[in-house]
N, C-alpha and C positions, 0 to 999 in steps of 0.2 A: 757515462759507464763503458767499460771495457766491450769490443766485441767479443760475442761468444758466451756470455753470461746467462746464467739460467734466472728467470723470473717467475715467480709464484704469486698469483693472485686468489685468493680464498673467495670463496663464494659467500663467506659472512661480510665480507668488505664489500666488493662491488666488481664484478667480471669486466675483464679487459674488453672494450669495444662496445659498452652498453650505453655510450655517450655520458654517463654520471661521472660522479668526483668521488672516487674512494677515500674512506677515510684514513687518516694516518695513524701509523700503529707507533707507539712510544716504548722504549725500552730503557730505563734509566734516563739519562739527559739527552739520547739520540732518539731522534723522531725519522721514521722512516715514511717516506710518500711515495706509495705505488705507482700514482698518477704521472709520474716523471717516467715512468717505463712504457706508456702508451702509445708514444709514436715510434717504437721498435716495430719493424715490420715483421706480424707473425708466421712463423712456419707450421704452427698446430691449430685447434680448435681455440678460439676466444675463451680466455677464461682461465686457460689451462700455462703449464710451462712452457716459455719459449726460449728456443735454442738457435743460435746463429753460428754456425759452424767458421771458426778462423783458419786463414792459412797460416799454417805453422810447420816449422822444419820438423824432423824426427824426434821424437822425444829422448833424452838423454836419461838414463839412469841415474836413480839418486838427485836430480834436479828437482826443485817445488815446483815447476810447472811454470805458469804464466805469472806476471807482477802480481805481488799481495797488496799491490795500492788500488785493487778494484773496490769499486764501491759495496760496504758491508750490506749488502741485501739477503734475500732468503736463501741463496744459496753461494759458494764461493768459487773461486777459480780454481780450485783444487777440483772441485764438482765437474767443471768443464773441462778440464784437463784430463779427467779420468774417462770423457767419452772420447778426445781427441788420441790419447794414447791407445785406447781399444782399436781405434779405427787404425793409426798407424802400424800398431803392433798387435795386430787381432791375436793370435794364438798363443803369447805370454797373458796379455791383460784379461783375456777372456776367464781363463783361470781364476784369475784374482778377483774379477767382478762374480764370477761365480761362487767363491768363498764367501764375499761380503753379502751375496742374496740368500745362500744358505743359512747364514749367520742369523740374517733378520728372519726367515722363516721359522727358525728353531727358539726365537727370543720368545720369552715369556709373555713381554708385554704385547705381542703383536697377535696373540695366538687367536683372538676374535676378529681379526683384521682378514681382510683378502686382498693379498697381494700379488701385483702381475707377474704372468710367468717369466723366467729369464730366456732372453733371446736362445732360439735353437744354435745349436753348434755349427751348423753348415753355414750361418752366417760368419763367423769366424775364420771360415778355412781360405776362402779366398782373397787377397788383399792388395792385388798387383792392378787391377781394372779400375779405371775411375768410378765406371757405373755401380759396380760391386761397393766400393768404398761409400759412395754416396747412398746404397741402400742400406749399409751397415749403420752409416750415420742416422739415416731417419729410424732405424728398429731400434738403436740405443736411446734416441731422443723419445721415442714412445714409451719407451720402458721406464725413462726417468720421470717422464709427466705422469704416468699410471702410479709409480711410487710416490711421488711427493705428495700427489693428491689425499693420500691419508694422513691426517695430522698427527697420528699418533707416531709416524715415522718421523715427524717434524720436531718433535718434542723427546725423541729417544736418543741419549747420549751415545749410547752404542753405534748407533748409524752416524752420528758426527766424528767419533773416533775412527770408524772404519772408514770414512770417507776422506778422512784428516782435513776436516774443515777449519776454517779460522775461528779465532775466538769471537769475532764481533758477528762473523755469518753465522756461527752456531748460535749466538745469543738471540738475533734476528729472527732466524728460524724458529728457534723454540717460541718466542713471545706471538710469533703468530699462529703456531700450531695451538697454542694455549687459547689464543684467543677464538679459533674455530672448536676447539673442544668445550670450551664454555657455552659458545653459542648452541653447540649440539645439545649438550646438556639442559640447556635451558628450554630447547624444543622436546626435547623427551620428558621433562618435568611438565610442560605445557601438554602434552598429548596424553600421559598419565592422569594429570587432572581433568582432561576432557572424558577419558575413558570413564574416571571413576564416578563423573557427574552422571553420565550416560547411563551407566550401571544403578546408579541412585535413584534416577528418573524412571528405569525400568522396574526396579523393585516396587518402588512406589505405586507405581501404575497397576503392576500384581497384587499388591495389598487392595488396592480399591477395587478392582476386579473380582478379587476373591469375597471382600465384604460384600458387594453387588449379590455376587451369588447367593449368598447366606440370606439376604434379608430382601431380597426383588420380590417374592411371593407374598411378603407383607406390606410394602410399600406402593408397588406399582399394580392397579387394579384397573378395570372397567365393567361396565354393566352390559349384561346379556340377557336376551328373553329364553327360558327354557322350560319346558313343562307349563307354560301359562303363567309363569310366576319370574320376577326379575331379581336374577343373581348376580355375583360380583365373581369375576373372573381374573384369572393373574395373566397378565402379558407376558409373552415370549423372553426369555433371557438370550441377548443379542449382543454382540461386541462389533466394533469397528474394526478390527483386525482377525487375522487367521489367529484361532486359538486351537490348541492341541491339548489332549487327553490320553492319560494312560488308563485303562482298566485292566486290573488284575485280581480273579479271583483267590479269595484265601484259602489257605490250606485246611483240608476237611472243614469248609466254610458252610457245607450243603446249600450252596449256591449264592452265598454272602460275597460281596465283593467291595472292592474301593477303587475309587477314580482320582485319580491325582492330577492336577490341574498344570499349566503352564511352568510354574515354579517347581514342579516337583513335589509341592504339598498335597494331602489328602483334601479334595474340594467337596465329593459327594460319595455316597454309600450307597449300596444296594442290599437289600434283605428281602429274605425269603420269608413271606408272612405266615403260609400254612407249613411251617416246615417239621420234618418229621426224619427219622435214622430212615426211613425208606423211601423209595422214589415212587411218587403219583401222580396220576396226570392231573391236569387242572390246577398247576402250580400259581401263585399268585407271588409279585415280587413288586416292591417299592422302590423307586429312587427317592432318597433323603439327604437333606443337608448335615451338615456335621451336627448340627443339634438334635437330628433326628427327628424333623419335622418333614413330614409327606410332601414331595413336589410333583410324581406323576406315578400313577399304578400301571403294572403290567398283568392280564390275564390271560392264561395258555388255556387253549382250548381245541380239545380233540374231538373229530367229528367225522365218522367214517375212515377212520385210518388216515386223516390227514390234521396236519398240525397247524393252528393259527394260533395267532396273539392279538389281543386287542390290548390298546394303550388309552387309558382313561387320564383326563386331567381333573382336578378339584375344583369344583363350584360352591360357593358359600352362599345360603340363602340369608337375604338381606331382612327378612321377615321374622319376627318371632326371636328364636334361641339362636340364630346363624348355623343353622345346621348344615353339613357339608354335603352334596351330591357328587357322584361320579358321572363325569361328561366322556363320552366315547369322542376321541380325537382322530384316530385312525385305527386300521386294523393292517396287519400283514400275515401273509399265506406263503406257505413253501410249496411249489408246485415242480414235479417232476416228469417228465415227459421224453421217454427214449434215452434216458440219462442225462438230459439237460436242466438242470436246476434252476429255477426261477424264483424272486422272491415278487409277489405282487402285493403293493401298498394301496390302499383305499384311503381317502382322506376323508373327515366329515368335521364340519366347521359351523359354528352357531351362527345362525342368522337373526336377521330383527323380527321373523316370525317366530311363531308361538312352538316351534318344533327344530329338530335339527336333521336336514336335510343331505343325506351322504352323496358325493361325488361320484357319478357315473364312471368317470375316467381318472385314473390315477396322475395326480400332481409330481407325484416323487416317483423317478425311477431309480431302481437298484442294479447297477451294472458288475460285471466281473463276477469274481467265484470264490467264495468264502474258502473252499477247500485249498484254492492256489493262495490264498492268503493276502488277497488283495479285492477290496470292493469298493466301489464309490457310489455315492448318492448324487442326482442331479435332477432338476428343474428344467425342463426343456433342454438346452443347450449348456446351460450353466451347472457348474460342478460345485454342489452344496456342502458336502462332506466328502472324505475318505478315511477308510480303516484299513491299515494294516496290521495281519496278525502278527505275533511274535511266538517263537516256540517258548514253550511252557510244559516242565516237567512235572506230570501228575496231576495237573490241572485242565481244566475245560476252557478257561476263557485267559488270554494276555495280549493285549493287542493295541494300537495307538488309534486315536479317534482327531482328523482334523477337521474343524467347522470352518468354512466360508464365513468373511465377515457378513454381518444383518441376518445369518440363520439362527433357527433355533435351537440353542445348545442342547436344552435337555432332551426334546424331540427326538434327536439324533443320537445322542447318547441310548435312549429308549430304544431305537430301531437297530441299533447295533447290539444291544443285549438281546433283543429276540431274535434277530437271526443266529447270533451264536448260540443260545439255547437251542433252536430249532436244528441247526447243524450238529450239534451234540446228539440230540434225540436222533437223527438220520444215521448218523454214525455209528450208535451205539447199538441200533437194530441190526 
């Protein structure tokens, strides 16, 4: 191989210097073996095009450059002579190389490619000092290295014509470029298939989560004692990952709202039980599934100009006619002292005794300000849910609810609805 030839070792074959044996590239009856070039002392990074500047005389206009008997590799002797001529006669050759670069940039086949920047003009102004020539050669080698790393440039006939490449060199360059493009397309197809499988798996999980949310109150029960009788209670609806919901009240819905799940489809609905054309106190709301079955009840309570909500779960009597009873889960009260608004949550849980003992301390703490459109619920130092309000025109509620893994989804949806109702009543006054 003559000194000064350009060698391109595509990543799809094997990078130079990695100790492996790169696969040969066959084009027609000719087989090109990139391994024969690995003994060449590299002047750039391994795996990139290598350049060894020869000691040549001044370029004579009209000559074909170095001998065309060079090995038909990934570039030709004319490519090498382009750098040599630019180094020997930079002011004239810079204009020619600049025209080639501009034509490549404007080519329709390379619009989606990121081509390297052409060396700046000051690199071609001074060509008398040896250190400037060496720096200019290094800059040109960097430019051609970066240019030939794009396989679409290797297969572009316009590039072969502009660089005046020999037929064998152009064919070899085109073969390697097609090999790299085929490998790139195969990787893209594999990535698209992977994304399709991930999306299909996500949709499957969403369907399972939706079906569980619609039927969990029928299938997942446990026994409790309430008022001296054994009853059946529904276990909490929980998920193993963060779950996001969006609640938006219906336009002129008199308090009715729809809760959308993570997939953007309706999962639950909120219905006002004692609906009327006029607003009265002590309203009752229910969170229902999409079949209209009640999951939890909300009772508004006004007492001495203070507003409080009580949240009830549904217990089923195992004796007799399977009557349903309302069991108080918790209560939430809005307090305001010197303009500081606080929501106090009191929990009540069924025990093995024959009654329900309310907790003296609140297990769930509400932080933030609903008026500032950001509220969070926490148990100790662990954040269990977060509510972010959105701007809604002529509606009282439009907000996102993010529930942490392992938490009761229905309970935190109910707490968010209660806080929104109390905030609306306070601002309405």
